[in-house]
Backbone bond lengths (Angstrom), bond angles and torsions (degrees), N, CA, C in turn:
res aa  C-N    CA-C-N  psi(-1)  N-CA   C-N-CA  omega(-1)  CA-C   N-CA-C  phi
1 M - - - 1.404 - - 1.497 109.37 -
2 K 1.204 116.23 141.97 1.514 127.18 -170.87 1.652 104.61 -68.13
3 Q 1.319 117.62 137.45 1.557 124.10 177.89 1.465 103.78 -124.82
4 V 1.337 109.27 151.80 1.465 122.68 176.98 1.537 111.17 -65.03
5 K 1.392 115.02 127.26 1.424 118.61 -179.27 1.535 106.92 -111.94
6 S 1.328 117.92 169.03 1.503 123.29 176.82 1.474 116.26 -55.16
7 D 1.340 116.04 -14.08 1.557 116.62 179.49 1.471 114.41 -120.53
8 S 1.468 115.03 11.16 1.575 120.31 -178.64 1.461 112.47 -67.11
9 Q 1.295 115.56 164.36 1.441 125.70 168.31 1.455 105.74 -115.45
10 V 1.266 125.86 117.27 1.446 129.88 -172.07 1.502 108.67 -114.70
11 Y 1.357 113.25 145.67 1.451 123.38 170.24 1.467 107.67 -114.41
12 V 1.443 110.32 121.86 1.473 117.24 -172.99 1.541 111.16 -129.90
13 H 1.262 117.24 154.82 1.456 118.70 162.98 1.561 100.80 -99.65
14 M 1.294 118.82 132.67 1.397 126.20 -172.02 1.490 113.37 -136.25
15 T 1.266 120.16 129.90 1.504 125.41 177.27 1.498 104.27 -119.96
16 L 1.369 119.75 132.14 1.381 127.10 179.70 1.459 109.48 -115.07
17 S 1.320 116.85 128.26 1.477 122.46 -175.37 1.548 108.26 -125.55
18 L 1.402 110.70 144.90 1.468 118.59 175.11 1.602 111.08 -85.48
19 D 1.318 122.85 167.88 1.358 121.32 177.03 1.425 117.25 -55.74
20 D 1.358 119.34 -27.47 1.558 121.41 -178.70 1.499 107.21 -79.75
21 G 1.342 121.37 4.21 1.425 122.79 176.86 1.655 111.39 91.84
22 S 1.246 119.28 -13.75 1.509 123.03 179.64 1.439 109.89 -67.30
23 I 1.402 113.15 135.88 1.480 118.93 174.81 1.501 112.26 -80.78
24 A 1.414 115.14 120.28 1.418 122.87 -176.36 1.529 111.69 -88.05
25 E 1.437 115.85 -28.48 1.486 118.01 173.44 1.558 105.37 -164.52
26 S 1.302 111.35 156.75 1.497 117.05 179.70 1.550 106.74 -155.31
27 S 1.331 114.19 130.92 1.466 115.73 176.72 1.459 110.91 -78.88
28 R 1.317 120.16 -18.72 1.533 123.23 175.78 1.492 108.61 -67.60
29 A 1.428 124.45 -26.24 1.276 121.90 179.59 1.505 118.00 -60.53
30 N 1.429 109.21 -38.00 1.538 111.68 177.84 1.560 110.13 -98.95
31 G 1.326 115.43 0.35 1.442 118.16 174.75 1.640 113.33 78.69
32 K 1.362 113.04 1.70 1.562 113.19 179.56 1.455 108.35 -114.99
33 P 1.360 112.30 128.68 1.450 120.50 -178.87 1.554 108.10 -62.98
34 A 1.378 109.91 155.60 1.525 118.69 174.82 1.513 107.09 -87.24
35 I 1.347 117.00 145.37 1.501 121.21 175.00 1.509 105.41 -105.58
36 I 1.258 120.96 130.42 1.466 127.81 178.07 1.530 104.68 -123.57
37 E 1.342 112.05 127.22 1.383 119.77 173.65 1.511 113.95 -105.71
38 L 1.236 120.96 110.23 1.465 125.79 -171.70 1.483 107.66 -74.29
39 G 1.290 125.81 154.38 1.448 126.05 179.17 1.350 118.43 73.87
40 T 1.266 120.13 11.33 1.555 121.34 -175.94 1.539 108.42 -121.97
41 D 1.264 124.68 5.61 1.415 127.97 178.29 1.588 106.57 73.27
42 A 1.346 121.60 14.37 1.426 128.79 172.01 1.536 113.50 -57.91
43 V 1.353 110.78 -41.44 1.456 119.97 179.98 1.522 104.10 -132.07
44 S 1.384 114.31 166.16 1.363 119.35 -176.68 1.611 111.02 -75.00
45 E 1.351 114.01 161.90 1.399 121.96 179.59 1.620 110.70 -57.27
46 A 1.299 113.82 -40.97 1.409 122.86 176.89 1.576 112.37 -56.50
47 M 1.258 111.27 -44.02 1.576 120.15 179.65 1.462 105.76 -67.99
48 E 1.349 120.91 -40.95 1.471 119.10 -176.82 1.503 112.73 -68.46
49 Q 1.426 113.93 -33.28 1.470 116.74 -177.89 1.569 105.37 -66.20
50 H 1.279 124.80 -32.35 1.415 124.25 -175.96 1.625 106.51 -76.39
51 L 1.301 118.18 -26.24 1.521 123.44 176.93 1.431 111.96 -75.01
52 V 1.316 117.90 -45.50 1.522 119.59 -167.28 1.468 107.51 -67.48
53 G 1.419 109.90 134.13 1.542 110.83 -179.48 1.606 107.21 105.96
54 M 1.280 115.02 -34.56 1.526 110.41 -178.94 1.451 118.64 -60.77
55 K 1.238 122.63 153.22 1.509 124.63 178.51 1.596 105.93 -113.22
56 E 1.374 110.84 161.83 1.537 116.68 179.32 1.578 106.38 -60.87
57 G 1.293 118.75 133.35 1.381 130.33 -178.71 1.519 115.77 94.48
58 D 1.367 114.12 -16.35 1.506 119.71 175.12 1.535 110.48 -59.76
59 K 1.431 113.06 147.56 1.442 122.64 174.34 1.551 101.78 -122.20
60 K 1.379 112.14 151.57 1.421 117.41 -178.95 1.516 105.96 -156.32
61 K 1.390 115.08 143.12 1.416 120.73 174.34 1.471 108.73 -130.99
62 F 1.489 115.27 125.85 1.352 114.62 175.44 1.561 111.90 -152.46
63 K 1.287 118.32 169.51 1.487 116.53 -171.08 1.491 106.10 -121.08
64 L 1.311 120.97 139.43 1.388 128.77 174.87 1.511 110.96 -116.78
65 T 1.373 117.73 143.69 1.419 124.07 168.06 1.363 110.80 -60.26
66 A 1.460 115.56 162.11 1.408 120.19 175.58 1.561 115.19 -53.45
67 A 1.286 113.27 -42.40 1.433 123.57 -178.15 1.602 109.17 -58.63
68 D 1.374 113.92 -41.15 1.566 118.23 -175.80 1.482 104.82 -90.00
69 A 1.298 127.29 -10.50 1.455 121.73 -177.95 1.558 108.68 -96.30
70 F 1.399 116.72 -91.11 1.438 120.36 179.93 1.497 115.62 -104.84
71 G 1.358 113.76 2.21 1.558 118.65 177.58 1.618 107.06 96.93
72 E 1.390 103.94 158.09 1.576 105.92 175.66 1.480 110.41 -77.39
73 T 1.227 121.41 164.63 1.453 126.53 173.19 1.427 111.31 -63.54
74 D 1.348 115.46 123.07 1.375 121.78 -174.28 1.735 109.47 -101.31
75 P 1.253 112.15 114.98 1.553 116.23 -174.47 1.462 111.79 -56.28
76 N 1.475 112.64 -25.44 1.439 115.99 -172.36 1.755 110.56 -75.48
77 F 1.245 107.82 -16.37 1.534 114.52 -177.44 1.508 109.36 -93.02
78 I 1.364 121.56 5.34 1.394 125.88 171.21 1.520 112.12 -103.21
79 Q 1.326 116.75 114.33 1.420 127.42 -173.74 1.654 111.23 -114.14
80 F 1.341 107.56 149.62 1.485 115.71 170.89 1.519 107.70 -103.97
81 M 1.255 118.39 133.20 1.412 121.34 -173.48 1.494 104.06 -133.45
82 D 1.411 120.05 143.97 1.403 127.23 173.38 1.542 113.47 -71.27
83 I 1.213 114.02 129.46 1.497 118.51 -174.13 1.556 112.56 -55.53
84 S 1.249 116.75 -24.83 1.564 122.58 175.29 1.516 109.51 -63.62
85 Q 1.325 122.24 -19.11 1.355 126.54 -175.92 1.637 115.17 -76.97
86 F 1.297 107.13 -11.13 1.575 117.08 -173.47 1.520 103.02 -102.56
87 P 1.365 114.93 139.85 1.480 121.54 169.90 1.479 112.07 -56.02
88 Q 1.397 113.95 135.57 1.512 116.26 178.78 1.454 116.41 -58.90
89 D 1.307 120.20 -22.58 1.444 123.46 -178.71 1.592 116.82 -78.93
90 I 1.330 113.55 -4.08 1.343 122.81 179.63 1.535 110.30 -93.24
91 E 1.338 113.91 125.84 1.521 120.36 177.00 1.575 107.69 -80.45
92 L 1.328 118.08 111.91 1.327 119.55 178.41 1.578 113.81 -88.95
93 S 1.252 121.91 121.69 1.517 123.26 177.96 1.480 105.15 -152.04
94 D 1.422 110.73 156.12 1.485 120.58 179.77 1.484 107.82 -53.16
95 G 1.390 118.50 135.23 1.435 120.95 175.90 1.541 111.22 87.34
96 A 1.205 118.18 -7.72 1.667 120.33 -176.89 1.495 105.78 -69.97
97 M 1.260 118.92 133.10 1.436 125.75 173.32 1.590 110.10 -94.76
98 I 1.291 110.15 130.27 1.549 111.66 -173.51 1.526 106.29 -130.30
99 A 1.361 118.47 134.12 1.424 115.63 172.94 1.491 117.85 -90.00
100 F 1.346 115.38 119.33 1.479 118.12 -176.45 1.515 112.32 -94.81
101 E 1.281 119.33 126.68 1.493 118.14 178.86 1.495 110.22 -76.42
102 Q 1.426 113.94 135.06 1.439 120.24 -175.84 1.512 106.70 -92.41
103 P 1.325 121.01 167.78 1.465 126.43 179.15 1.671 110.64 -57.01
104 N 1.400 114.77 -29.41 1.370 116.79 -173.60 1.561 112.95 -95.32
105 G 1.397 111.28 9.72 1.454 117.39 174.20 1.533 113.23 94.19
106 S 1.261 120.32 -13.51 1.459 123.42 176.74 1.470 109.65 -76.26
107 T 1.329 117.56 166.84 1.470 116.66 178.27 1.543 105.12 -119.32
108 M 1.353 115.31 153.55 1.432 123.91 -179.03 1.559 106.82 -133.13
109 P 1.332 110.69 122.47 1.496 115.11 -179.37 1.532 112.16 -68.47
110 G 1.351 118.89 142.44 1.506 125.72 170.99 1.458 106.83 -131.82
111 I 1.467 114.68 144.00 1.378 116.61 173.94 1.556 108.43 -109.31
112 V 1.345 116.72 137.65 1.405 125.50 -176.66 1.592 102.22 -76.98
113 R 1.200 118.43 115.16 1.503 124.64 175.66 1.465 116.40 -91.98
114 S 1.388 116.30 -36.05 1.490 114.62 174.52 1.583 102.27 -165.57
115 I 1.360 109.79 165.45 1.504 121.50 -178.33 1.397 103.36 -137.64
116 E 1.441 116.74 115.72 1.401 121.66 178.19 1.514 108.68 -124.97
117 G 1.318 125.22 104.58 1.351 122.27 -177.87 1.509 111.30 66.44
118 H 1.278 116.78 -125.65 1.486 124.13 176.88 1.455 114.95 -87.02
119 S 1.436 117.59 -10.42 1.383 123.20 -169.61 1.621 106.64 -97.51
120 V 1.357 112.53 129.32 1.457 120.79 179.15 1.579 108.08 -113.80
121 K 1.402 116.60 117.58 1.443 115.49 178.88 1.541 106.85 -85.69
122 V 1.405 119.55 130.16 1.481 122.29 -175.65 1.466 104.47 -126.58
123 D 1.253 117.82 133.48 1.432 126.92 -174.41 1.579 104.51 -110.57
124 F 1.354 116.86 112.22 1.400 125.21 179.67 1.607 112.41 -92.72
125 N 1.355 116.17 1.37 1.429 117.31 177.44 1.564 108.86 -66.43
126 H 1.356 118.70 160.43 1.425 122.40 178.16 1.582 103.53 -62.26
127 P 1.389 122.58 139.55 1.401 123.81 -177.29 1.594 114.54 -55.15
128 L 1.345 117.86 -24.16 1.481 117.77 175.96 1.520 114.85 -98.33
129 A 1.451 110.76 2.53 1.573 108.94 177.10 1.518 109.06 -60.06
130 G 1.357 108.64 142.35 1.476 117.08 174.15 1.460 110.58 92.14
131 H 1.370 118.45 1.74 1.499 121.87 178.29 1.362 113.63 -114.78
132 S 1.370 122.91 139.41 1.361 124.33 166.32 1.500 108.56 -74.67
133 I 1.456 119.06 142.03 1.375 123.60 -173.06 1.532 111.92 -128.35
134 T 1.320 110.87 136.83 1.584 119.33 178.96 1.561 100.68 -96.72
135 F 1.191 117.11 122.24 1.550 123.00 172.63 1.538 115.88 -105.65
136 E 1.250 116.38 128.60 1.364 124.32 176.79 1.490 107.46 -110.16
137 I 1.352 123.03 113.23 1.364 127.27 -173.05 1.512 111.15 -120.28
138 E 1.316 111.75 134.67 1.532 121.02 167.31 1.513 104.92 -116.49
139 L 1.345 116.89 121.01 1.369 120.89 175.82 1.498 114.93 -81.81
140 L 1.380 120.36 112.81 1.422 118.93 -170.28 1.577 109.52 -89.51
141 S 1.336 112.49 -42.13 1.508 120.37 -173.60 1.414 110.99 -161.02
142 I 1.356 116.49 156.38 1.536 124.90 176.94 1.552 105.75 -116.85
143 D 1.295 115.23 135.96 1.455 125.29 171.84 1.495 116.70 60.54
144 S 1.346 124.51 -3.22 1.399 128.60 -179.33 1.518 109.19 -145.60
145 P 1.416 121.33 147.38 1.412 117.18 174.65 1.438 115.11 -62.07
146 P 1.294 119.93 149.38 1.409 124.30 -179.64 1.514 111.07 -63.84
147 T 1.307 116.26 147.91 1.501 118.52 177.78 1.510 103.41 -88.77
148 T 1.383 112.17 135.13 1.434 116.97 179.99 1.603 110.12 -87.16
149 H 1.348 117.48 141.51 1.379 121.96 -177.52 1.454 111.52 -93.36
């Protein structure tokens, strides 16, 4: 039976949980498996080590530290912006996620962390940065999309 190798592309159902047990993300919620390409820096080396050797149909649960999951919170990704830089039709509040257009046309999400007078603190770290994450993985297929039943 085929096993995951260091250059495999895998299709998985994945549930990510925080230390308090709350579910941060789940591919089952939208019914679409996640695609992970190993050997491309798409996921951390620690994550790849958990996936290599798995076979189709295998299930695995493991926990990664913040550094091995989505990274530690980087203070360089926290910026202060003047409130006048935001469109007036956007409701600014703590925790609001806003898509910022980049010079190349792509968008980057930022989370409003606080508003003090005219200064808005925006965090561009991944929303799960700084958290250790428990992953529950079900490996559906290796190197080709899963067949639907």
